[in-house]
N, C-alpha and C positions, 0 to 999 in steps of 0.2 A: 895228146890224148893221154888221160890218166889210166894207169894200170888197174884193171878191175880186181885183181888179186890183192893188191896193196890196199885198195879202198876197203875191201871186205875185212881184212886183218885189223885195220885201224878201228873199224866199227866194233868188232868183237872185243878189242882191248879196252875201249872206252866203256863198254857195257860192264865188263868185269870190274874195272876200277870203281865205277859208280855203285855197283852192287856191294863191293867190299866196304866202301865208305859208309854206305847206308847201314850195313850190318854192324859195323863198329860203333856207330852213333847210338843205335837202339839197344845194344847189349852192354854198354860201359857201366861200371858201378859208381854211383854218386859218392862224393867225398863225405866222410863221417862228420856229424855236427860237432861244433866246438865244445870242449869239455870245460866247465867252470871249475876254478880251483876251490878246494874245500875251504869253508869259513873258519877263520881263526877263533879261538875261545873269546877274544875281546871284540869280535865283530859286532858293531852296534846294530846291524840289521838282523841279528839272531832273533828267533822267535821268542816272544815273551810268554813264559809258561808259569811264572810265579805271581803271587799276590801278597799285599801287605794291607791289613785292616787297621785303620786308625779311628780313634774316638777322642778328639782333642778339644780342650776347653781353655779359653782365656778367662780366668776367674774374676777379674777386676773390671770396674767400670772404666770406660775410655771417654775421651773428650767428644768423639764423634759417635760413640755407641757401637763402633765396629772396629775390626782389625783385619789385616791381610795375612793369610797363611799361604806359604809356598813350601812345598816339599819337592826336592830334586834329587836325582841320582848323583853320585860322586863325579861322574863325567860331565854333569851339567844339564842333562835332560830333565825338564820340569815335569813332574808327575801330577801336581795339582797347584793351582793358583786361584785363590778364592777370597773375596771380601765377605767376612762372616760377622755375626753379631757377638759382642762380648757376652760372657756368661751363658753362651749357647754352644753345646758341643758340635764340632765338625766331624761328621761320620763319613768315611769314604773307604772304598776298596781300591787300592792302587795296583795297577798292572805293572809289575816290575820283577826282574830277576835279581835285583840288588837286595842284599840282606841288611845293609846299612845305607842310610840316606842322610841328606842334610835338611834340617827343619829350620825354617825362618818365619818369624812373625814380626809384623811391622805395625806400629801404633802412630796415628796422626794426632799430634797435639793441637791441631787447629791453626796455629800460627807460630812464628819464630819470634824470639826476643834475644837481646844480647846475652850470649852465653847459654841460651836454651834453644837448641835446634828444634825444628818442627817435628821431625820424624825420629822415633826410637826404633832401631832395628836390632833384633835379637836372633842369633844363629846358634844352632847346635849342629856341629859337624860330625859325621860318621856315627849316627845313632840308629837304633831301632825303636821307634815311638809307639809300636803296636800295643804296648802295655801301659802307656802313660795315661794319666787322667788330666792333668793341667799342663799348659805350656810353660808356666813359670816354675823355675827350679829354685827352691828356697830352703835354707837351713834355718829353722826358727828356734830361738831360745824358749825356755818355759814361759808360760803366761801366768802371772800372779793375780788372782782375783782380789778386788777391793772389798774389804769386810765391813765397810761402813764406819762411821765415827760418831763419837759423842760430842756434846758441846765443848768449847775450848777448855783445855786443861793447862796446868802450870807446873813447872819444875822449879823449886826453890833450892838452888845449889849453893851450899854454904861451905866455907873453908876452901874456896877454890885456890889451888896451888898457883901462885904467881909465876913459877918457873915454866908453866905450860904456855905462857904468852911470850913469844920470842920476838915479835915485831910491834908490840904495843896494841895489837888488834885482837880483841877477845874472839872475834869470829874466825880467826885463823888458829885458835887454840883448841877447839873441840869439834866433834861431829856428833850428830844426834839422829837416831832413827826410831820411829815407832813402827815396827814391822818393816815393810819395804818402802814406807813413806819417809822421805828425808826432809820434808818441808817443815818449817816452824813458822809461826805467825808473828813472832817478835822476840827480841833478846834485849835485856838491860843488864848493865854490869856496874857494880859499886866497888871500885878498887880499894876504897878506904877500909872496907870490912871484908874484902875478898868474897863477894857474893854476887851471883848473877841469877837472873830469873828468865826462864824460857817458856813461852806459851806455844801450844801445838794442839792439833785436833786428835785426841786420843782414840784409839780403837780398843775396845774392851777385850781383855784376854790375850793381847798381843804384846810381845816383848818390847821393852824400851832398851836401846843401846846408846849409852853416852860414853864416848871415848876421848881421851886426851892423847892424840897421836904422838906429840913430841915427847911425852913421858911414858907412853906405853901402858897407860892405866885406863880402867873402864868400870862402868856400872852396867850390869845386864840383869834385868828384872822385869816382872810384870806388875804394872801399877794397879792398885785396887781402887783408885778414886781419881777425881779431877784435880787434886792438889797433892803434890809430893814434896817432901823436904828431904834432900839428900845431903849427907855429910861426906864431902869429898876428901876429908882427911883420911878416910878409910876406903880404899878402892882396890879392885882386883887387878893383877897384872894380865896383860893380853897374851894370847898366843901369837908368836911372830913367825912368819914364813919368809924365808930368803931363797930366791931362785938361783939355781946353778947357772953359771954363765960360761959355757964352752967358748963363746965369743962375746964381745961387749955388746950390750944393748941397754936402752933406757926405757923404763916403763912410762907410758903416757896415761896418767891417772884420769885425765879428762875423758878418756874413752874406755875406761874399765868399769866392770860391775863385779860385785862379789856378794852373793846371797847365801845365808845359812837357812837350810830347809829343816825346820823343827819337826815337821810331820809331812811325809811324802803323800799322805792321803788328803791333806788339807793345806794347799799351798798358800792360802790366805794368812797362815800363821808364820810365814817365812820372814826373815829379817835381813835388811841390807847392812853390810859392814863397810860400804864405801858410800859417801855422799855423792851421788851422780851429778848434782848441781854445782857443788863447790868442794871437790875432793881435796884432802890434805895428805901429802906423802908422809908415811910413818917416819918417826925419828930414827928407828932402826929397822932393818929388814925391808921387805917389799910389800907385805900384807900383814894386817893385824885382825884378829877376831877374838871373841871370848873363848876361854878354855873349855867351856861346856860343849861336849860333843854334839854335832848335828847329825841327823839321819843322812843328809846329803848336802853337798856344797855345789853351787853353780857358779862357775868362775869364767869371766871373760877378760882376758888380759891383752892390751894393745901396747906395742913397744916399737922402737926404731933402732936399727943397727947403725954402725958407723958410716955406712953408705947412704943413710937416710931412707932405706927400704922400710916399708911397713911390715910388721910382724904381728900375728894375732893367734891367740890360743883360746880354745873353748874347752871347758871340762865340766862334767856332771858326775860326781863320784862321792864316795864316803870319806875321802881325805882330799886335802888340797895338795897338789903335787909341788915338789920343789924343782923338778925338771920339766920345763914346758915343751921341750923338743921342737923349738923354733927351727925352721929350715935355715941352713947356712947359705949365705950369698954365693959361696963357691959351688953349690949344688946345681947352679944353672949358668948358662952362657947365652946372652942375647946376641945372636950372630948378626941379625939385621932387624931394624925396627922402622922400615919404610912403609908408606901407606899401601903399596902393592907388592911388598916383599918382606914378610914378617917371618922370622925364623929363630927358634930357641932350641938349645941343646941341653938335655938333662943328664946329669951324671948317673942317676938311677931312675929312669922313667917308670919302671915297674912300681915304684913306691908312691908315685904321684897319681892322685885320684882324678883331678879335673883341672883344666887350665882355662883362662879367659883373657882375651885381649880386648881392650876398649879403645875405640877410635872416635874422634870428634871432628866436625866440620861445621860449615855455616848452616846447612839444612838437616844434617843427619848426625845422630849419635848412635854408634853400633857397639854391641857386645857380642863377641864371637867366642863360643865355648868349643873345646876340643880336647882330645886325649893327649897325653904327653908324648906318645909315640908318633903323633902326626902334627907336630908343632911347627910346621912350615907350610905357609899358604899365601895366597895373593888376595887380600881383602877387597880391594877396589874392583879388580876383575871379577871376583866372585859376585859381588853385589850388582855389577852391571849386567852380567850374564843372566841374572834372574829375570830381568825385564819386568820388574815389579810395576803393578798398576799405580800404587801410591807414590812410588819414587820416580815416576815418569816426569822428567823435567827437573828433578831435584839435583843439586850439586853433589857430586861424589868425588870429583878429582881433588877437592881441597881437604879430604879426610886425612888426619894425621893420628898416629898412635898416641894415646894418652897414658896408658898404663898396661901392665901385664901382671897377672896374678895366677897363683896355683894353690890348690888345696890338697892336703893329705888327710884322708879320713881312714883310719885303720880299719881293715876288713872290707873296704869298698873299692871296687874298680870303677872305671868310667861309666859303664852301662848300669851297674848296680846303684851307683850314686844317683844317676838321673832317674832311675825307676823309683827310688826312695823319695827324692826331693820333689818329684812332680805328682806324688800321691799324698794328699793331705791326711788320709786315713792312716797311712804308715807313720807319718810324722807324729801323729797324736798318740799312737799306741806303742811306739818304740822310740825312745829318746836316744839319739846318738850320744855316746858317752864322752867323746873327745874328737877334736880335729884341730889342725893348724893351717894357717894361711900366710902366704908371702906375696907382697905387692911391690912392684917397682914402677915408679913414675917416669915419664919421659918429658 
């Protein structure tokens, strides 16, 4: 028989334990909720609080009538991807905290042919396009209006100096311009009496410029009629310009222009001092022109250095410079020119205004613009990450770098340069006085 005292004690102990457990369960404090770590400044999930307004126009006609515009953040996030009509502005408010973005526009040529890919891709990296007008960035030379012409005129040039002909060809012995017009409609030469006759379409009130480059002699005058007789036994000597050469280079006259602006308020009176169709190198110096002063000179000089790099100078000034300030090849180092790993190092990046790398493939030709302080990027990966509508299915893996170029525009940084060259009104009201360009092919 069980002891009743023991049974009673056991029951009391069980009740106490049950009460204690129940009290602990109902009065325990729940664990604190997990604390999220603070977001880093580069956290892509940060709230978008900024905006960027754009009003961008592609000003030219396209094969299909449209183009694709893509604007993306430097990290790759696409802010806008739209097919838009050419000559019609794309207006948008972009939700982004970025102050600089990458702007890409793509043109569809309709079809490919050997050497002419179907798609043209143009990229501006690290820009703020909120103040741009056009998507095309262009540095334009002056435009010279055509003043009209009279019926054909004739120059009867007598006492032509035989020493001007160095290879037996009269056409290689002289250059002639009536204003900016270099063309003549016919030339005949009688070596027996040292006389040649030149026919051309004369523009009234415009200077004629006849020069014998090998001898450095010229006639610079305004014709009063449709028949002139010139005595070439009495000619003026030309003004000769010789360029300084801190390093060797050769002028490529086939790609040069040289205009004398008689009146800056009437460009139709300007005169060409180089025949752009069949230029003749001067016998001495690099350029020749009449000694009569011009109000302005517009000069475009193309040259090549010893490494076969292209050099280019543009000037619009009251004098023709002797120092073209061509960039030296030693100012840049191309570290890598692979399709998806392009890298260039500048000795003085702050002096470089704008850079461009050109790439070509079966389907795509791409121009990528960027500043000198960000001259390392991955072209193929960049284009693939855009996930372009037009480039869907186009070959990108066969892209290869074709050339690299950079411009130096005094007084202009990368942002200033693009704001100027994308606004036609600025280009018309303020002519850039000088710039240089360097191009290396691969």
